[in-house]
N, C-alpha and C positions, 0 to 999 in steps of 0.2 A: 448465239444465245445458249445458257446454260441448260442442261437438261436437270431433271429433278434430282438425279443421282449425284450430278455434279454440284449442285446447290448445297446438298446435304453433306457432301464430302467437304466442301469449302467451308460451311458452317461448323463441322466438326473439326476442321483444322484450326480455325479460328478459337474456338473454345479451349483446345489443347495448348495453344500458344499463350493465351490468356492465363490457364492454369499453370504454365510454366513460369510466367511473369509473376503470378500471384505467390508461387511457392506452395508448399505443402500446408503451412499454416497462415493464419489470418495475418497480414502484413502491419495492420493498424489494431490498437486494442478496441475492444467493443465499448462504446459509449451510448449506452441506451439513455433515455430521457432523465431518469435518476442521477446520472452520471455526468449530465450536460455540462456541468461547471468544471469537471475534470480537464486539466490542461496537461497535455503531454509535454515533457522536457526533451527537446531536440536540439543537438544530441543529448543524450543522457550524461549526467555529470557525477563523478565521484561524489560519495556523501562526505561530510566533514568527518574528522577524527576527534571532533570536540567532546570532552567527557560530560556525563551524566551519573545519576546514581540510582540504584534500586531501593526498595524499601528499607532495607536494612543499613543503607550507606555504602555498599560496595560500589566502587567507581567501575564504569563502563564506557565503551564507545560502540558506535554502530558496527565496527569492524569485527567486534566480539560475536555478533549475530549473522555475520555473512554466512552465506549458504541458505538462508530463509529468505523468502519474500516478506517485506516488512511494511506495515502501514504505519507510519510515525504520526501520532496525533498529538499536537501541542495544544494544551487546554488549561483552564483554571477553574476552580470552584466558584469563583465569583462571576464567571462569564456565562450569562444565560443561553446563548446558542451552544456553548460546550456543554452545559447541563443537559439540554435538550437531546444531543446526539449521543451521549454516553451509553444509554440502553443499547442503541444500535450498533455501537462499536463492541459492547459486551456480547451481543448476540452474534456478530461476525466472527469473533474469536471462538465463540462455541461452536460455530458451524465449521470453520475452516483452520481454526488454530491447531498447531501440532509442529511436526518436524519440519513442514515445509513453508509455513506461514504463521506470522505472529502479529496481532495488533499491539504496538508500542505506544500506551497512552502515556506521555510525559507531561506531568503537571508543572507548571511554572509558579506554582503558589508558594510565596515566600515561607510559611509556616511548614513546609515539607511534609513528611508523612503523618506527622501529628494533625495536620489540617485535612490531607487526603483520606487517611483511613476512615475517620468518621463519616465522610461524603460518600465513600464507597458502601459503607454499612447501611446509611440512610436510604441510598437509591438502589440497594440490592445488586451491586455489581459483584458478581462472583467470579468471572472468568478473566478479567483484566488484572494483569499484575501492575503493582504500584512503580512508576518511574519518576523521577524528579529532576527538575531543572530549575532550583530556586533563584539562581542568579541570572537565569536566562542565556547562559552561554551557548548551548545548544540551539535554542531558539533564535538567536541571531546569527549564528553559524549557517543555519539553514534558511536564512533569509526570511523568515516569516514576517509579514506586515501586521498581522492581527491575529486573533485567537477567535474560533479555533482554526488552525491550519493543519491539513493532513498531506504528507508526502509519501509516496509510494517509491520503495527501494528495491530494486531486482535482487536476485541471489548473488551478484557479483559485486554489491555494494554501490550501485549506481542509482541516482535518483531518477526516476522515469517519468514522474508526473506529480501534479499537486492540485489539492482543492481547497480553496479558501471558504470557510463559512461551514455551517452544520449541514450534514448530508445524511441521506437514509443508507447507511453503510450495511444494513442488513437486508436490503432489497436485492431481488433478482440481478438488477443491473450492476451493482457494486459487487454482487458474487462473481458475476461473469467477468467483470473487469479483472479482479483478483486472480481468478482461476486463469486467465489468459497469461498472466506473468507465472504463476506456479507451474503451468504446463510446458513452459519453455525448456528445452534440455538444459541439465545441469552442467555447467562447464566442467571439463575434466580435472580441473584444478581444485574444484570444491567437491567432487564426487566422495573423495575419502573422508571429508570432514563432515557431510551430511550422513554417510553411512554410520559414524561413530554415535 
């Protein structure tokens, strides 16, 4: 029969072993109620190198932004759920955007910047940059089945999860999810790039 001391020692040893198995960081991303529809991609896959443009027409790829955690949001001005979630994306960019994170709102509108710029002004979107995919090349390459679709990409350029439909991207649950990926160690190969 175990003594109280032996029981406590066994319990402490079990906790220690569990800690070793779990590692120093949380093994799975936190998915609170507001992020219940977020689906992790296992294993993470490299993001496509398909091009899109910024507001001025400059060509970009997702690789150009490697080193940051990206939330790529595929949307259109005619899509009601997209319109509904844009203020939350703008608020998320205001809260976390910077050197380590960016919301990449990529419009699929055929009218390009001429169609998107007035939409931003009308809805008071001040933090989101305008990105364009009028021929839906990036949208197709990312495998989006509908709009809006949001795909989370880690610092190494790997797609780690997605959410189809509108979401409360400015909620504490969403912020916790994004921070989980932001707080992962920066790979050595990217440390110089993120320091610049």
